[in-house]
N, C-alpha and C positions, 0 to 999 in steps of 0.2 A: 735686227732691223737697222738698216743704214740710216744715219741722219743726213739730211740734205746739207751740203757744204754752203756756208754763208758766203756772200760776196765780201771779200776781205780787201782792203787796200793796204799795201805794204809800202813803207817809206824808210829810206836810209840815205844820208843821215836824217834823223827825225827830231823835231822839237816835240816834247811831250809835256803835258801839264803835270806839275809835281803832285797835285792833289789826286789826280787820276792814277799816277804811278804808286802813290802811297797806298791807295785803295787795293791795288793788286798785290802789294807786299803784305798787306794785312790778310787778304784772302788766302794767300800762299802760306800764311803762318810765320812769315819772316819778320814781322813787326806785330807788336801787340796792339798798337793804335796808330792811326794814320798821322804821322808826324810830318806835316808838309814842309817845315822848315829844315828838317834833316834831309828829306828827300831832295829838296832844292839844292842843298849843299852837295849831295852825291851827284846829282845830275850836272852841276856846274863843273865838277872835277872830271867829268867824262869825256873821253876823246870823240866817241860816236855812239849813236843810239840807233838800233833797228827796231821798228815798231809795226804793229798791225792794228788796224782799225776796222770796226764793223759799224756801219751807219754813223761814221764820225766819232765813234766812242773807242777809246783805247782798249784793246782786249789782250794785248801782249807786247812784251818788248825784251830786249837784251841790250846790255851796254858794254863798251870796251874802254879800257885804259890804254894808252899808247904813248910812246915817245914821238910818234908820227914819222919815224924813220925805219926802224927794223923790227921792233917788238910790240906786241899787243897782248893783253890779257882780257878775255871776254868773261863776263859774269852776269848773274841775275837773269837767267832766262825764265821768264814768268808768262804764263798764258792763263787767262780767266778759265776757271773750271768748266764753264759751259762750252768752251771752244776747244777743249783738249781732245787729242786723239784724231784730229782733222788735218794734221800736217802743217799747222800754223807755227808751231815752235820750230820745226825743221826749216821752214821758209824764212823765219826771222833770223835763225842761226846762219843759214846759207847767204842771206843778203848781207849780213854783217861781215862775214868772212870774205865775201866777194868784194865789198867795199874797202876793207882794210887791204886786201891784195892789190886793188887798183891804186891804192895810195903808196904802193911799193913796200908794204910791210909783209915780211915773209916768215916771221917766227910768231905765230899766233897760238895762244895757249888757253885752255879752259880746264878747270878742275870740276869733275862731276861730283855731285853730292851722292851720298849713299842711295842706292836704288835707281840711279839714272844711267847705269851701264848699258841697259838694253837700248834705251833711246840713243845714246851717243854711238853705239855700235852700228846703227843704221845711217849714220852721217859719213861724211868724208873725213872725219877725224881718225887718227891712228893713235891707239894706246901707246903711251910712252913707257915701255917696260923697263928701260935702262935708266930711267930718271925717277927721282923720289921727291914728292912734294914735301915741304916743311912749313909748319906753322909756328910763328914766334909769338909767344905770350909774354905780357909784362910781368 
Protein backbone atom coordinates (compact mmCIF):
# COMPACT_ATOMS: atom_id res chain seq x y z
CA UNK A 1 0.00 0.00 0.00
CA UNK A 2 1.45 3.36 -1.00
CA UNK A 3 1.66 6.09 1.57
CA UNK A 4 0.42 9.52 0.50
CA UNK A 5 3.32 11.90 -0.02
CA UNK A 6 3.31 14.74 2.49
CA UNK A 7 3.60 18.34 1.32
CA UNK A 8 7.25 19.05 2.02
CA UNK A 9 9.03 22.40 1.91
CA UNK A 10 12.70 22.29 0.93
CA UNK A 11 15.20 25.05 1.74
CA UNK A 12 18.85 25.50 0.82
CA UNK A 13 20.67 27.24 2.29
CA UNK A 14 18.61 26.63 5.39
CA UNK A 15 18.74 27.77 8.97
CA UNK A 16 17.71 24.92 11.24
CA UNK A 17 17.07 24.80 14.96
CA UNK A 18 19.88 22.92 16.76
CA UNK A 19 17.37 21.25 19.11
CA UNK A 20 15.39 19.89 16.17
CA UNK A 21 18.58 18.71 14.45
CA UNK A 22 19.77 17.07 17.68
CA UNK A 23 16.46 15.18 17.94
CA UNK A 24 17.01 13.79 14.42
CA UNK A 25 20.58 12.74 15.32
CA UNK A 26 19.21 10.86 18.35
CA UNK A 27 16.44 9.21 16.32
CA UNK A 28 19.00 8.07 13.72
CA UNK A 29 21.16 6.60 16.50
CA UNK A 30 24.07 8.96 15.82
CA UNK A 31 23.86 10.56 19.30
CA UNK A 32 22.84 9.01 22.60
CA UNK A 33 21.15 12.17 23.85
CA UNK A 34 20.17 15.45 22.26
CA UNK A 35 23.22 17.63 22.94
CA UNK A 36 22.00 20.99 21.65
CA UNK A 37 25.28 22.80 22.39
CA UNK A 38 27.27 20.22 20.41
CA UNK A 39 24.89 20.44 17.45
CA UNK A 40 24.99 24.24 17.62
CA UNK A 41 28.77 24.10 17.22
CA UNK A 42 28.47 21.58 14.40
CA UNK A 43 26.02 23.77 12.51
CA UNK A 44 28.10 26.91 13.12
CA UNK A 45 31.02 25.26 11.31
CA UNK A 46 28.89 24.17 8.37
CA UNK A 47 29.12 25.87 4.97
CA UNK A 48 25.56 25.05 3.84
CA UNK A 49 22.53 23.08 5.01
CA UNK A 50 19.80 21.59 2.85
CA UNK A 51 16.65 20.86 4.84
CA UNK A 52 13.13 19.50 4.51
CA UNK A 53 10.15 20.64 6.57
CA UNK A 54 6.64 19.25 6.94
CA UNK A 55 4.05 21.55 8.49
CA UNK A 56 6.92 23.78 9.64
CA UNK A 57 8.75 20.97 11.45
CA UNK A 58 12.26 19.82 10.46
CA UNK A 59 12.02 16.28 9.06
CA UNK A 60 15.42 15.94 7.41
CA UNK A 61 18.65 17.65 6.49
CA UNK A 62 22.16 17.28 5.13
CA UNK A 63 25.09 19.61 5.64
CA UNK A 64 28.28 20.42 3.78
CA UNK A 65 31.73 21.66 4.70
CA UNK A 66 33.51 23.69 2.06
CA UNK A 67 36.27 26.16 1.33
CA UNK A 68 33.66 27.99 -0.76
CA UNK A 69 35.85 27.79 -3.86
CA UNK A 70 36.49 24.33 -5.22
CA UNK A 71 35.88 21.56 -2.68
CA UNK A 72 32.97 20.43 -0.52
CA UNK A 73 32.28 17.43 1.68
CA UNK A 74 28.66 16.52 2.34
CA UNK A 75 27.67 14.62 5.45
CA UNK A 76 24.90 13.69 7.86
CA UNK A 77 21.97 12.99 5.56
CA UNK A 78 19.20 12.33 8.06
CA UNK A 79 15.46 11.90 7.45
CA UNK A 80 12.91 11.24 10.18
CA UNK A 81 11.92 7.56 10.11
CA UNK A 82 8.27 8.35 9.35
CA UNK A 83 9.30 10.17 6.16
CA UNK A 84 11.80 7.70 4.71
CA UNK A 85 11.41 6.02 1.32
CA UNK A 86 9.43 8.97 -0.08
CA UNK A 87 12.28 10.58 -2.03
CA UNK A 88 12.89 13.26 0.61
CA UNK A 89 16.52 12.29 1.28
CA UNK A 90 17.24 12.28 -2.44
CA UNK A 91 15.71 15.75 -2.84
CA UNK A 92 17.71 17.09 0.15
CA UNK A 93 20.90 15.68 -1.41
CA UNK A 94 20.12 16.98 -4.91
CA UNK A 95 19.29 20.44 -3.56
CA UNK A 96 22.56 20.61 -1.66
CA UNK A 97 24.71 19.47 -4.59
CA UNK A 98 22.91 21.91 -6.92
CA UNK A 99 23.48 24.75 -4.43
CA UNK A 100 27.19 23.92 -4.14
CA UNK A 101 27.57 23.76 -7.93
CA UNK A 102 25.90 27.18 -8.28
CA UNK A 103 28.58 28.48 -5.90
CA UNK A 104 31.22 27.24 -8.36
CA UNK A 105 32.22 24.23 -6.27
CA UNK A 106 32.95 21.28 -8.54
CA UNK A 107 34.68 18.71 -6.29
CA UNK A 108 31.82 17.47 -4.10
CA UNK A 109 32.35 14.35 -2.01
CA UNK A 110 30.36 12.19 0.35
CA UNK A 111 31.25 8.93 2.08
CA UNK A 112 28.30 6.58 2.37
CA UNK A 113 27.95 4.64 5.59
CA UNK A 114 27.66 0.85 5.41
CA UNK A 115 24.31 -0.10 3.91
CA UNK A 116 23.79 3.15 1.98
CA UNK A 117 25.21 1.97 -1.35
CA UNK A 118 21.78 1.20 -2.82
CA UNK A 119 20.55 4.72 -1.99
CA UNK A 120 23.59 6.47 -3.46
CA UNK A 121 23.52 4.25 -6.57
CA UNK A 122 20.17 5.89 -7.45
CA UNK A 123 21.61 9.42 -7.27
CA UNK A 124 23.83 11.42 -9.62
CA UNK A 125 26.87 10.33 -7.58
CA UNK A 126 29.57 8.23 -9.17
CA UNK A 127 31.44 5.69 -7.10
CA UNK A 128 35.12 6.68 -6.91
CA UNK A 129 36.74 3.31 -7.52
CA UNK A 130 40.28 4.68 -7.92
CA UNK A 131 40.21 6.62 -4.63
CA UNK A 132 40.45 5.33 -1.09
CA UNK A 133 38.95 7.15 1.90
CA UNK A 134 41.16 7.28 4.98
CA UNK A 135 40.19 7.76 8.60
CA UNK A 136 42.70 9.29 10.98
CA UNK A 137 42.42 8.37 14.63
CA UNK A 138 44.21 9.91 17.58
